[in-house]
LUMDO-199327 format. One record per atom (N, C-alpha, C, O): x, y, z negated; residue in one letter. Coordinates in steps of 0.05 Angstrom, whole numbers, plus 5000, padded with zeros to 4 digits. Each point is the difference from the previous one (the first is absolute). Last residue first. Layout:
N
XYZa ...
REM end
This chain:
541
707151067474c 497950095018c 501350095027c 498550085018c 505449124918l 500150295003l 497850085019l 499249855018l 501549254913p 499950125027p 500150305000p 499050144982p 505949214946l 497450145002l 499950145028l 501950145007l 505349284951d 498849975027d 497350145003d 498549945019d 506750074898a 501850105022a 498749985027a 500650165018a 493449994893p 501749795011p 501650115024p 499150195013p 497850464904p 499049885025p 501949785010p 502450034998p 496950154895p 501050145024p 499049875026p 499449765000p 494450174912e 502649895010e 501050175023e 498450125014e 495250294908l 499949875027l 502849905007l 502050144997l 495349964899t 501150165023t 499849835026t 500649775000t 498049994905q 497850185007q 500750175024q 498950205005q 507249164956l 497549855003l 497650175007l 497949905007l 511050484975e 499949855025e 497349865004e 499049995023e 501350924917g 501549755002g 499449845024g 498150055015g 494450614959v 502750014987v 501449735003v 498849794994v 493850545078g 500050044971g 502850024990g 501750135012g 494250155089n 501549814984n 499650064970n 499450234993n 492750075074e 502850064994e 501349784984e 498749834988e 493250175087v 500449944971v 503050034994v 501749875012v 490750455063l 502950004997l 500449954970l 499650184983l 491949605087f 500950084973f 503049985000f 501249795007f 491250375077a 502249844988a 500650124973a 499750244995a 491749675085t 501850184986t 502249834988t 500149765005t 490750185071a 502349904985a 501250224984a 499550245005a 494249675079l 498849944974l 502149864982l 499949764996l 500550575101g 501250164978g 498949944973g 500350164981g 498349445111w 498750264999w 501050174976w 499450234998w 503548875016t 500750145025t 499050294999t 501350185010t 496049234923i 502850094996i 500850165024i 501350224996i 490449375011h 499950244982h 502850104994h 500550244996h 498248975056v 499050235015v 500050254983v 500550225010v 501748954951d 502250135014d 499150235017d 501550195005d 495049454902l 498849985027l 502050165017l 500250244998l 501549734911h 501049775015h 498349945025h 500449795012h 502251154929c 497849835007c 501149775018c 501550055018c 505350404912h 498550055025h 497649825003h 499849804986h 509950554959m 497349924993m 498350075024m 499950235008m 511449624972l 497750085016l 497549914987l 499849784989l 510150464968w 498049785003w 497550115014w 498750184991w 512449974979v 497850145013v 498049795009v 500749815015v 506150144896g 500049985029g 497950175012g 498850174986g 502949274913p 500950245015p 500149955030p 500549785010p 493549814908n 501649905022n 500950245017n 498350115016n 495449894907d 502549884990d 501849895023d 501949854994d 488850704979a 501950045022a 502849904992a 501750164993a 488149494978v 502350154989v 502150015022v 500749805013v 488050154996f 502649855000f 502150174986f 499650244996f 488849705035r 502150094982r 502549825003r 499849765005r 489950575048i 502249814996i 502050124980i 500250254998i 488949845045v 502050124982v 502249794995v 499449774992v 492650495088t 501449794985t 502050144982t 501350205009t 488950075054w 502750054988w 501049754986w 498549824992w 493850485094g 500449964971g 502950054992g 501550135015g 493849735075g 498650224986g 500449994970g 498150064985g 504749085049v 499050185020v 498450224985v 498249944984v 509849574962p 497349955011p 499150215019p 500850244999p 509249404985v 498550244990v 497249975013v 499750005024v 507949254956s 497950075018s 498450234988s 498449974981s 512349755004a 497450044988a 497950075021a 500650175017a 509749334967t 498350135020t 497250014988t 498949804993t 508149814959n 501750195015n 498450155021n 501050185013n 496449374883r 500049965029r 502050195013r 501150174987r 494049404916l 502550125009l 500249955030l 500049775008l 490950294920p 501849855018p 502450165009p 499950255001p 495249894901p 499650065028p 501949835018p 502149914991p 495250104906d 500949785019d 499650075029d 499049835015d 500350844910i 500549754987i 501249805019i 502349914997i 494051005019l 502850014991l 500949744986l 502149994987l 490050455081n 500749754987n 502950014993n 501849975018n 490450845000f 502749895003f 500449744985f 499349984976f 492850635029k 499949745015k 502849885001k 500349775010k 497951104951a 498849794983a 500149735013a 499849794987a 502751005060t 502149914982t 499149774982t 501549824993t 492650695065d 501149765011d 502349884983d 500749775002d 494251074979k 498549764995k 501449745010k 499549784989k 504851095014n 498550014975n 498449744995n 499849914978n 505550255103p 501649924976p 498450004974p 500649854982p 496449965121n 499450214979n 501449924974n 499249814987n 500849975128f 501049934974f 499450234980f 500650235006f 493349585081n 502350164991n 500849914972n 498349984983n 496649305078g 499650284996g 502650144992g 502149905006g 497249084966f 499050145024f 499650304994f 499750084977f 507749184978g 497250085000g 499350145025g 501750045018g 506449404913e 499250095026e 497150084999e 498549904983e 511049854948a 497150065005a 499650065030a 501950095014a 506649614949i 498550024975i 497050075003i 498449964982i 510749575067i 497550145009i 498250004976i 498849804993i 512350145012y 497549904988y 497750165012y 500150255001y 509649535050f 498650194982f 497549874989f 498949815012f 511650015039d 497349904995d 498750204982d 501450154985d 507150065086y 498649994974y 497649815001y 498849965021y 507150305054g 501850004978g 498849964972g 501350004980g 492650405100h 502549855003h 501550004973h 499950204985h 489349895035l 502350154989l 502449825002l 500049784989l 489650315062h 502349834991h 502250194990h 500750195013h 487949795010i 502450174995i 502249834987i 499749884979i 490850015083p 501949844983p 502650164997p 501650035018p 487950325000h 502850025007h 501749834983h 500150034975h 488950145061n 501849874981n 502950015010n 500549935023n 492650845007e 500349725004e 501949894978e 501350154986e 492950805059a 501049854976a 500549715008a 498449895015a 502550975051t 498149794993t 501249854976t 502449955000t 500350955019f 499049915026f 498049784995f 497650035006f 504750364917i 500550235018i 499349935029i 498550155013i 500649394896s 498349965024s 500350235019s 498150085013s 508649394907t 498550245009t 498249935024t 500549805014t 505049714892g 499350005028g 498450255008g 498850134983g 508649734937q 497250085005q 499549995030q 501250165016q 505749484901l 499850005029l 497150065007l 498349834996l 508050354915v 497349965009v 500150025030v 500750215011v 507449544917i 499150125025i 497149945004i 499249775000i 509250254919q 497349935007q 499350145026q 500550245003q 509149484938v 498550135022v 497249905002v 499549764999v 510150364938r 497649845001r 498050155017r 499250224995r 512249785005s 497550154995s 497649815004s 500049825016s 509649964996g 498649934976g 497450154995g 498649944980g 508350535084y 500249714992y 498549964974y 500350154981y 496250655078k 502349944983k 500149704994k 497949884997k 497850575093l 499449884974l 502649964985l 501949905011l 493650685081k 502349914985k 499149904972k 498350124987k 497249955118y 499650074972y 502349884983y 500549765002y 498650615108v 499949774982v 499550104971v 500050244995v 499150065117r 499950104972r 499749764982r 498149845002r 502750475102t 501449784986t 500350094971t 502150094992t 489950215084g 502450064985g 501349754988g 498649794996g 491950755055r 502049785004r 502550074983r 500850244998r 488850054981a 502650105008a 501949765004a 500249834982a 488750135031p 502249984981p 502650125012p 500350015024p 489150114995q 502550055013q 502349984981q 501050204989q 489249744995r 500849785018r 502850035010r 501049815012r 493150764930l 501949824986l 501149795018l 501549824991l 491950845034l 502650144996l 502049814988l 502450045003l 488349745012r 501849955023r 502750124996r 502049925012r 491749764904s 500350225019s 502049945022s 502049864995s 492349374954v 502550154997v 500150225022v 499449955023v 493649384917n 500150145026n 502350204998n 500050184984n 501649064949g 497550115010g 500250125027g 501749915016g 505349714925t 498549795014t 497350105010t 498349845009t 508050764946y 501749825016y 498449805016y 500749945023y 497751054943d 498449764995d 501149785018d 499249965023d 507850774943f 497550005016f 498449754993f 500949834985f 508850824992k 498049814990k 497550025018k 499350215009k 511150005020r 497450114995r 498249794989r 499949775011r 509050014999p 500450295000p 497450154996p 499950224989p 501648804969p 499350115026p 500350314999p 499350124980p 507249384956n 497150015002n 499350115028n 501750135012n 507349784965p 499049784983p 497049994999p 498849804990p 507850555094p 498450094978p 498949774983p 499149805011p 510350215040l 497349905005l 498350104977l 500749954977l 509050245041d 497950174990d 497249915008d 498250165004d 512149675016s 498749834979s 497850174987s 500050044975s 504549935130t 499850164975t 498649834980t 498349835006t 508349955086f 497449984986f 500050194977f 502150114992f 504749975074v 498549785012v 497349964986v 498049965013v 509450704965g 498250075023g 498549775012g 498650055020g 511249814928p 497850204997p 498250005025p 500849925022p 505149284927i 499950155026i 497750194999i 497749924995i 506749424937r 499150284996r 500150165026r 501150225001r 500448814982q 502250175010q 499450304997q 501650175008q 492149174963q 502549914989q 502350185008q 501950064985q 489350105049h 500050044971h 502849944989h 501150154984h 497549675107v 499950294995v 500250074971v 501550184991v 497748925033q 502650105008q 500250304994q 502050104990q 489749495001l 501849914978l 502850105004l 501450084981l 491950085086l 499650174976l 502049924977l 500950174986l 502149675115s 498049884983s 499850184975s 501950134992s 500750255108f 501149894975f 497749844986f 497750025007f 500750415076k 503049995002k 501349884975k 502449945001k 488050215012s 500949835022s 503049985003s 501049835015s 490350334904p 502350125015p 500849815023p 499149775001p 490650264966l 502649874994l 502250155014l 499750105022l 490650274941v 501749975024v 502649874992v 501450104983v 487850044976f 502849944996f 501449955026f 499149865018f 492750784947s 500249785019s 503049935003s 501650165009s 492450344911v 502650005014v 500049755018v 499849774990v 493050464948n 500150195023n 502750025013n 500550185016n 497549184914n 500050284989n 500650205022n 501550194997n 499748995048m 499849974971m 500450284989m 502050145005m 494549505099s 501750144981s 499649914972s 498049874993s 500150065126a 499449894974a 501950134980a 502250095008a 493349985103t 502250044981t 499249874974t 497749914997t 499050215116f 499849884974f 502550064983f 502250015011f 494050655067r 501849774996r 499649904972r 499750154981r 493050385089t 502050034979t 502049785002t 499949835018t 491450355032g 502550115011g 502150064979g 501550205003g 489949374976n 499750285008n 502650135009n 500550234994n 501648864964p 497350125000p 500050305007p 501650154989p 507049395048g 498549944975g 497250135002g 499450135020g 507949945046q 497749845005q 498649894975q 498449825001q 509650795038c 498150084978c 497449855004c 497950125003c 509649895060n 501349954974n 498250054976n 500949994977n 496350165114r 500949724999r 501149924973r 499849784991r 498051115033r 497849854988r 500649704998r 498949864984r 509350835014s 497949935019s 497949844985s 500549884979s 505750924977a 499949715004a 497749935020a 498050145001a 504050764965g 501549925023g 500049705005g 501149915020g 496850374883r 500050195022r 501749905023r 502249914996r 493549364938p 502150215000p 499850185024p 499349915022p 492349604932c 501849955023c 502150225000c 499450245000c 496249514907n 499350135025n 502149955021n 502349964994n 496149324928k 501250265004k 499350115027k 499749865020k 496349454899l 500250055028l 501450265003l 499550194985l 500348974936g 499250275008g 500150025030g 500649815014g 499549424894l 500450085028l 499250295004l 498550114984l 505149454919g 497949985020g 500850115027g 502250095004g 499949924881v 500949845023v 497749995020v 497749934993v 506250664913t 497849945018t 501249845024t 502250065009t 501250054885i 500750015029i 497749925017i 498949784998i 505050514899f 497449965012f 500550045030f 500550225010f 505949574894l 499650105028l 497149945009l 498949794993l 508050294917n 497249945006n 499350125027n 499650245003n 509149484929e 499450115027e 497249925007e 499549765005e 503949994911d 501750235005d 499250145025d 500250255002d 494449094921i 500550065029i 501750255003i 499450214988i 497748934939e 500850285001e 500950055029e 501549855012e 495949314978t 497750154990t 500750294997t 498350175005t 504948885055p 500850264988p 497550154990p 498150035015p 501948904986v 499450235018v 501050264987v 499550044977v 501848885010d 501250254989d 499550235020d 501850075015d 491849014968v 502550105013v 500850274989v 498450144987v 495348894990k 500350294995k 502750095012k 502049864996k 494649305053r 500050074972r 500350304997r 500250145020r 498749465067p 499449764983p 499950074970p 498649864985p 498750885090s 502449864992s 499349784981s 498050014986s 494850305087r 501050064973r 502749874996r 500449785011r 491050435068l 502849934995l 500950114973l 499650234993l 491649895051s 500349754985s 502849944991s 500549824984s 496550925073k 499550054972k 500349754982k 500050024976k 500749965120t 502450144989t 499650054970t 501950014985t 490949555061f 502449845000f 502350164987f 501349894982f 490550535029a 499749794980a 502549844999a 500949914978a 498650735090t 500450124974t 499949794978t 501650004981t 496549745107a 502850084999a 500650104972a 502149944988a 488949875032t 501649754997t 503050074997t 501449884983t 492850845034a 499349884973a 501749754995a 501049964978a 499250495107t 501850124980t 499449884972t 501949984984t 496149755119d 499149914973d 502050104978d 501649854990d 497550215114n 500250244982n 499249944971n 499150174986n 501149155085f 502450155004f 500350234980f 502350074992f 492349064978t 499750195022t 502450185000t 501450044980t 500349004979p 498550254994p 499750175025p 501549975019p 499148974995l 501850224992l 498450254993l 497850035010l 500648874992s 498650255007s 501750224989s 500350034975s 503749005061p 499150154977p 498450255009p 500450105022p 500348925030m 500950285001m 499150154974m 497749974992m 505048955040v 498050174987v 501150294999v 502350044994v 500849265085p 500550074972p 497650184989p 498650135015p 499949125061k 501050284999k 500350074970k 498449924983k 502449055058t 498250204989t 501350284998t 502550024997t 502049165037s 497850105018s 498450234988s 499050175015s 508449404939t 501050085026t 497850135017t 500550195015t 498249424896c 500750295002c 500950085027c 500050245007c 497548854960k 497950165011k 500850295005k 498550155014k 507949174955a 498349885020a 498150205012a 499850035025a 505950224904l 501649955024l 498249895022l 500450075024l 496350094887c 500150235018c 501349935026c 499150095021c 500249284907p 497450055013p 500150235020p 498550015019p 509849804931a 499149805020a 497250065013a 499950005024a 506250814938t 498949764988t 498649835021t 498950105019t 505350794986e 501449785012e 498949734990e 501149795008e 494751265006y 500449784981y 501349765014y 499149925022y 501351165003e 499249735009e 500749794979e 502349974993e 496351145033l 500749844977l 498949725006l 497649955002l 504950865070i 498349784991i 501249874975i 502349915001i 497251145049a 501749764998a 498249794989a 497750044995a 500551005055t 499449754985t 502449824999t 501750005018t 494251115002t 502149805003t 499449754983t 498950034978t 494850805070t 500649834976t 502249805007t 499849855020t 496751225017t 500249715005t 500749854974t 500650124979t 498250875044n 497949864985n 500149695004n 497949874996n 508451095008d 499949735012d 498149844983d 500549944977d 498151135029f 501849804988f 499749745015f 498049965014f 499051214984p 500249745013p 501949814985p 501950094988p 492250684962a 502649965013a 500149735014a 499149804989a 493350534957g 500150095028g 502749975014g 500250055024g 500049944872q 497550015015q 500450105028q 501250215005q 505649254930a 499850275012a 497550005018a 499949875020a 503349344933s 498550184983s 499650285012s 498550164989s 503448745032a 500350255014a 498350214986a 497650015003a 506948964990y 498550184983y 500450285011y 502250114996y 499148945063a 500450274990a 498250084976a 497749935000a 504949035015r 499250215018r 500050274986r 500550014976r 502148835017a 500550274991a 498950195021a 500349955024a 499648914941a 499450225018a 500650274988a 499850044976a 500548795024i 501350224985i 499650245018i 500949995023i 493249064982y 501450235010y 501250184978y 498650054980y 499848865019y 498850254991y 501650245011y 502550004999y 495548845011k 501750235007k 498550264992k 497650025004k 501949014942a 499150115026a 502050225008a 502250024989a 494549344920p 502250015020p 498950095027p 498249875011p 497050474899p 500149755016p 502150025022p 500250215013p 502350374904q 497649985017q 500049745016q 502149875001q 504750544939d 497949864984d 497449985017d 497949954988d 512750395009a 498649865021a 497849834988a 500349764996a 504351184968t 499749724994t 498349875022t 497950105006t 508950824981i 497549895012i 500049704995i 502049865004i 503151144963l 499949714998l 497349915013l 497950124995l 508250825025v 497649864990v 500449704999v 501549885016v 503551184997d 500549724996d 497549874989d 499050094979d 503550855081t 498349884979t 500649704999t 499849865021t 504151195021t 500149714999t 498249904978t 499750134979t 501850845087q 499349864975q 500249705003q 499549895022q 501950765049g 502250024980g 499449844976g 501949934985g 489850405072p 502749955011p 502150054978p 500050204986p 490949554973g 500950215017g 502649935012g 501449834988g 490649504974l 502850084999l 500450245019l 499249995023l 492949364923m 500450235018m 502950094996m 500950064978m 492748975006l 502250184993l 499850245018l 499049985022l 493849194939v 501050185021v 502350174990v 499950094976v 495149274972s 499849865026s 501250185022s 500449905022s 502549984869t 498450165019t 499749845025t 501449815005t 502950184885t 499049855023t 498250185017t 498350144989t 510750024941f 497150035002f 499249875026f 501649985019f 507750164908p 498549865021p 497050065000p 498850014979p 509250654994k 498249834985k 498249865020k 498650135015k 510950145023l 497450124991l 498649814982l 500649764999l 510350475042y 497849814993y 497650164990y 500250224990y 506950135084s 499550024972s 497749804993s 498049995015s 505350215076a 502249884984a 499850074970a 502050044987a 491050195078d 502450175002d 502249914982d 501450164988d 490549364982a 499850195023a 502650164999a 500950084979a 493748954974g 502250205002g 499450195023g 498449935018g 495649364954v 502049974978v 502350215002v 501650024982v 487549665053v 502250195004v 501849994976v 499250024977v 494049255070t 500750114973t 502550185004t 502149905007t 489249755059l 502950074998l 500550104972l 498550184990l 493749145063k 500650224982k 503050044999k 501649815003k 492049755079h 502149974980h 500350254983h 500050225010h 494249635071n 499249824978n 502049964978n 499649834983n 504350655103a 497349894998a 499749814976a 501649824997a 505151005003i 500249725009i 497349884996i 498950004978i 505251085035k 498449804987k 500649725011k 501149975022k 501551204976f 501049735005f 498349804985f 499350044976f 501451075065f 498749814982f 501049725007f 500649955024f 504851024995l 498749755009l 498649864977l 501149994977l 503651035065q 499449844977q 498449755009q 498550025019q 508250535048q 497349924992q 499949854974q 501449804996q 506150525068n 498250224994n 497349934988n 498150155001n 509649245019l 501250265003l 498250224988l 500950184986l 500048784978a 498750145022a 501150295000a 500850114979a 501049154958s 502150135016s 498950135025s 501450055019s 495649504882n 498950165022n 502250145014n 501050214990n 498848834954i 501450265004i 498550155022i 499649895021i 499749194906i 498850155021i 501250285002i 500250144980i 501448824982r 501250264996r 499150175024r 501049975022r 495549094923l 500150155026l 501150284993l 499150134982l 500848834970l 500550294997l 500150125028l 501649925016l 493149144943n 502250125015n 500250304996n 498050134992n 497748874966t 499950294999t 502550115013t 502249934994t 491649095018e 502550144993e 499650304999e 498250115013e 494849235011g 500750004971g 502550164994g 500450084977g 498549535121s 497850034981s 501150014971s 501749834993s 504750515083n 498949744992n 497950054979n 500250184984n 503950475102v 499649954971v 499149714996v 498949885018v 505850885064p 499049734990p 499749994970p 501550124985p 497950645096v 501149984973v 499049744988v 497649974994v 503950495111i 498749804983i 501350004972i 502549984999i 496550745092i 501549904977i 498349814983i 497850064993i 501450115117i 498950094974i 501749884977i 500849775002i 499950135098d 502250084982d 499150094973d 501550104984d 492549635090k 501949784995k 502250074980k 501249824988k 492050845040k 498949774985k 502249804992k 500149914977k 500050945077s 501349994974s 499349754984s 501049964978s 495950515111c 502649865002c 501349964973c 502549984999c 489750704991n 500849865025n 502749874997n 501850114988n 492750024922y 501150175021y 500749835024y 500349764998y 496649914917l 497950175009l 500950195022l 498550175009l 507049154942d 498449915023d 497650175007d 498449925017d 511650424942g 497949814993g 498049965022g 500150145020g 508650414969p 497450134997p 497849804990p 498250084985p 512749904992q 498049885019q 497350134995q 499050014978q 509150184969g 500650065028g 498049895020g 500250065024g 498849854879n 502649895008n 500550025030n 501149815012n 490250504980i 500849874976i 502649855008i 499949825017i 494751105028t 501349745001t 500549894972t 500150154981t 493450595086y 501549964975y 501149725001y 499149835016y 498550855070a 499549764984a 501350034973a 501950154997a 498150555068n 498249815014n 499449754985n 498149855006n 504251234960s 501249745008s 497949835014s 497650054999s 501651035008v 499949804979v 501149735010v 500249965025v 502951055008n 498249785007n 500149794977n 502149954988n 500351054983p 501049795018p 497949785005p 498149974985p 499651094998a 500549764984a 501049785019a 499149995023a 503251015006a 497549854994a 500849764982a 502349944995a 503950685047g 498850124976g 497549864991g 498750074980g 507849775097s 497350105005s 498850144976s 498250175002s 510749434997r 499850195022r 497350135001r 499850255003r 501549064936t 501550244992t 500050225021t 499850234994t 496348935025a 498450154981a 501450254991a 498750214996a 506049205060q 497850125015q 498250174982q 499250225007q 507749274954r 501150235015r 497850145016r 500050255001r 497848964951v 500450234982v 501250245015v 499350234994v 499348985056v 497450094988v 500450244983v 498550205002v 509149355034d 498650175020d 497450114989d 499350235006d 505349174940i 501550255001i 498850195021i 499850244996i 496848874994p 499150184979p 501550275000p 498850214993p 498949175092n 502350054984n 499350204978n 499350235006n 493149105030a 501650235012a 502550014983a 500349854981a 491549724993d 500549885027d 501450225016d 499250075022d 500949804868w 499250175023w 500649855026w 502249885002w 496249814888w 501349965026w 498850195021w 497650035002w 503949754884e 498450145019e 501450005027e 502450065001e 497449324898g 501350195018g 498050125019g 497649954999g 504349434905l 497950115016l 501250225017l 501150194989l 503048904960l 500550285007l 497850105019l 499749895022l 502249304903l 498250075022l 500350305005l 499150164984l 506448954963p 499750285005p 498150055023p 500249865021p 500449294908t 499850085028t 499950315002t 498150124989t 504148934943e 499850305002e 500150085029e 501549895016e 495949174917r 501350125023r 499750314998r 498250104986r 499449394938k 501049775017k 501650115024k 502249915006k 497250684902p 498349925022p 501349775016p 502549975000p 498550284893k 501550005025k 498249905023k 499049774998k 496850744916p 501049735007p 501350005028p 499050135018p 501950794933f 497649835006f 501049735009f 502349975007f 503550784975p 498250014977p 497349865006p 498050054987p 511949675056y 497850185005y 498350014974y 499949814985y 510249964998s 497849895016s 497950215004s 500150224988s 511549624990d 497550134993d 497749885017d 500649875020d 508149824996g 499449944972g 497550144990g 498849914980g 506350545099p 500249724995p 499649954970p 501250134983p 494050735051r 502849914997r 500049704995r 498149904990r 493450425063p 501350064974p 502949915000p 500849835017p 495550465078r 499249804980r 501350074973r 501950164999r 495350385095i 501850004977i 499049804979i 497950054988i 501350225125i 498849854978i 502149994977i 502349915004i 495050645090l 502349984981l 498849884974l 498650134985l 498349935129a 499549984971a 502649994984a 502149915010a 496750645086g 500049724990g 499650004970g 500150214987g 500650445115y 499449974972y 500149704992y 499949835017y 499450815073v 502549944986v 499449994970v 500250204986v 493150025081t 500949725005t 502649934984t 500749764999t 494851084989a 497749855011a 500849715004a 498449824997a 507750894975r 499149794981r 497549855010r 499149814987r 505250935061l 501149745004l 498949794981l 500149765006l 498151235014w 498049794995w 501149725003w 498549815005w 507851014964s 497750025019s 497949794993s 499449964977s 507449824962s 500950195021s 497849995022s 499449795011s 502849604912h 498950254990h 500950225019h 501250204991h 497148635002a 501450235012a 498850264989a 497650014994a 501749144942h 499050095026h 501750235011h 501350144984h 496649034931w 501950195012w 498950085028w 498549845012w 497249784885w 500549955029w 502050215010w 500650194986w 495249254918l 500450265013l 500449945030l 499449785009l 497049644897t 500250045029t 500450295008t 498550184992t 504749304914g 497550005015g 500550045029g 502049915011g 503550474900e 499349735008e 497350015015e 498250144992e 510550524960q 497649985017q 499649715008q 501949865008q 505850544941g 497550004985g 497450005016g 497950084991g 510550125063q 500150024971q 497350004987q 498550205003q 507949625093i 497249984990i 500249994969i 501249824989i 506250645080t 499449794981t 497150014992t 498950224995t 507650095097f 498450084977f 499449764983f 500249775009f 504350625092r 500849854976r 498450104977r 500050244994r 500649775123y 498550084976y 500949834976y 499949765002y 504950535095t 499649794981t 498650124975t 501150174986t 499850065127y 500150114973y 499449774980y 498249845005y 504550395110t 499149824978t 500150164974t 501450214998t 497549985120s 501450034974s 499049804979s 498049865004s 498650265088g 502749915001g 501550014974g 502349914998g 489650755013p 500349765017p 503049925002p 501750175005p 496250374907r 499850055029r 500149745016r 501249804990r 495450444909i 502049825013i 499650035030i 497949925010i 499350914923p 499249755013p 502449835009p 502250115006p 498650534908c 499550055029c 499449735013c 500849794989c 496950364906q 502149935019q 499350115028q 497750065005q 496850074918t 502349904985t 502349925019t 502249934991t 490650565047v 499650064972v 502449904984v 501350154987v 497649735109f 500550294994f 499250074971f 500050244993f 496448835031e 501650165019e 500050294993e 497850124995e 500949054934p 498450185018p 501850195016p 501850134989p 502049164947g 499349955028g 498350215015g 500149995025g 505149714885d 497150005000d 498949985028d 498049865006d 511450184956a 499049755013a 497050005003a 498849805009a 506250914948w 501149985027w 498949765015w 500249985025w 498050194882a 498150135019a 501049985029a 498450005018a 504149594889t 500949925027t 498250125021t 499249875019t 499750174882r 502550135007r 501149935028r 502250085006r 489949354971m 501150154978m 502950105007m 501849835003m 490049725048q 502550135010q 501350184978q 500650235005q 490549225004r 500650244983r 502650155009r 500250244997r 492849205067v 502549944984v 500850264986v 500250215012v 492449775050g 499449934972g 502449934983g 499849984976g 501149955128h 497750124988h 499449904971h 499449774996h 508950395070w 499349774983w 497850084982w 500450104978w 503250255124h 499250074972h 499149754985h 498649835011h 507750465082i 498449804986i 499550094972i 501950074985i 500250415119t 500949974972t 498349784988t 497849945011t 505050485096v 498549844981v 501250034972v 502450064997v 497150335116n 501150024974n 498449834981n 497649975003n 501949725097y 499150224983y 501750014975y 501249804992y 499449535078r 500650265013r 499150244983r 500350235008r 503548784954a 497750105015a 500750275012a 502250104997a 503149334944k 500449945028k 497750095017k 499749935023k 505050194874n 497950115017n 500749945029n 501750135012n 500449414886t 501250085025t 497850095019t 498049865003t 503949974885v 498150055021v 501450105025v 501450204999v 500749234903k 501250155022k 497950025023k 499149805010k 500750044879v 498649945025v 501250185022v 499850244999v 501049384894v 501750135019v 498949935028v 500349775009v 496150194880l 499749945029l 502150175016l 500450234994l 498249344900t 500950235016t 499949925029t 500949785008t 493149854902d 501849965022d 500950265012d 498650205000d 494849694928g 502950014992g 501949975022g 502450064997g 488249505012n 500350244984n 503050004990n 500949794991n 497849655096n 499249994972n 500350284988n 501750155008n 495949555100v 502150064980v 499049954972v 497649954996v 500349975119e 499249894974e 502350044981e 502249905004e 493550505095l 502449994983l 499149904973l 498250114988l 497949795118t 499350034972t 502649984984t 501549815003t 498050525103p 500449794981p 499150074972p 500250234991p 494750285089g 502849924995g 500349804978g 498049914989g 492950115072p 501550194983p 502949904996p 500649775007p 499850045061y 497950194994y 497849854985y 498849825011y 512650085023m 497549904987m 498050224996m 500850224992m 508749825041g 498249885021g 497449904989g 498549865014g 508050624933n 501049735006n 498149855019n 499749764999n 495651074980v 502449944985v 500749715003v 498349824996v 496350915074t 499849794979t 502549994983t 502050145006t 492050435077i 502350024982i 499549814977i 498050024985i 498049825116t 499450104974t 502650024983t 501849835002t 493850095099n 502849994990n 500050144973n 500350244997n 491049235045h 501350264996h 502949954992h 500749804987h 490449635063t 502750004987t 501050294999t 500050155019t 489549404980k 501950175014k 502750004985k 500150004976k 491249574998c 500449935028c 502350155014c 500549965024c 497650114880l 497650105015l 500549975030l 499350195015l 509749714945r 497650004983r 497850125018r 500550155018r 510849554985k 497450005014k 497749984980k 499849824984k 511150545023v 498049884982v 497350025015v 499250215009v 512349915007p 497449985013p 498049864980p 500649784990p 507650854977t 499449725005t 497349985014t 498150144993t 510350594968a 497649975015a 499749715008a 501949875008a 503250464900q 500449965029q 497249995014q 498049954987q 508350104913v 497650125012v 500450005030v 502050105011v 502049284906q 500650125026q 497450115012q 498149855006q 506649834893l 497550055015l 500850145026l 501450204999l 503749154919e 500150185023e 497250035013e 498649805005e 507249904896m 497649975016m 500150215023m 500750234996m 
REM end
């Protein structure tokens, strides 16, 4: 399979941009595979920017070289170069996706990765009549790379997007977008599977279909205990599989998504993207051409109660094997900060609040990616002086994480500090949101792993009383956790995949500011517990 990254003229919101795409498509091609398949994907970079491709949510057992984050598991694919990603899908079924993992290219360089059961196996629900991937995206009426570069120069927050999209189309609530709106056809009485992916760059989204209930059956390529809801909330990076039954009077119904914006006072794109669920049944064909589709009532932008009710409804289909004995108990604060204007810097470069620059950190370390090597290469070749494995397992200072925070805590230290895990260690991480600058919901993604989300809550995590809330029976298995605004999430996993694995906020604006860290998982014993050697065509820095 070949993916070609290239600039292509793409017209949206009345204006044509020379957009970075894959195979000339925006979004890029959907890859359809079976559980157990080995993928060999040759990526050629014909664009003017460095690029890498990340296979979001793929476990990459012993194949960390194929994971894709720039300067973590590989150096970028330079313009004019190629790299072949080789990896096997093992024990995963459902919806994942792939996207660029270099600067802000993933704004337009992304596509669905659909994993069906092995031949002869079936879904744990009745086979749907049709399946439709719906990728929720974000569009700038500008070059996204210029947007992030301008913000990096100024130290301020980047400009918000101008539209959200469904399968690359904004929908008919935007200028010049009506005729290209995405139509999802259905027949009365049939049940279809929708695979919903939040591929937006910087925004959690609510998703609804007018007058229709959605039965959630999976998320992040793990099956769930089915439950019915009228609304979904997805953070960037997350996927949700839902069954929808066409049980309403034949007509057109809007499929709509708009922001869940939890950061008080922060600017956000408040527009609504739409597609149309259209009944193909005879009575509809006659009258549906003239009538306007029915619009769903979406939650208000800051409806945290609805977002929480949704994430708390997710359960595994049966009792699961959650680690109960814990070898590594980490408490990691995640949040934004402000750093004072560096000495000698001009005010042009300090346009954050009160003449500061925005920053972000985990346990007060603002993560800096190397530029001459990838972390995995440094680890494998034992190159000294690039990173240290001393990320603190707890915040260096205890404070009222979600309360009124002293200004002294706003200045995180920049560094490339990772946390080392022994092969097979059983890990618990409390991800604690902070209100150092402003509290908000953070979608935290861990590469190379799925993890159980055993609890979430608001305020500061209190081990004395919150441990009682742990679900060790049937918690959901995910690769991206929505840490509640002004709250915490607890995750558990077994470190059974050697390599260097990035953990970061999937709001790209926050990664740019340093809201990331990495786990260095050591090899175990024997070949099956050891990272494979690097491929011959691994890009050089």
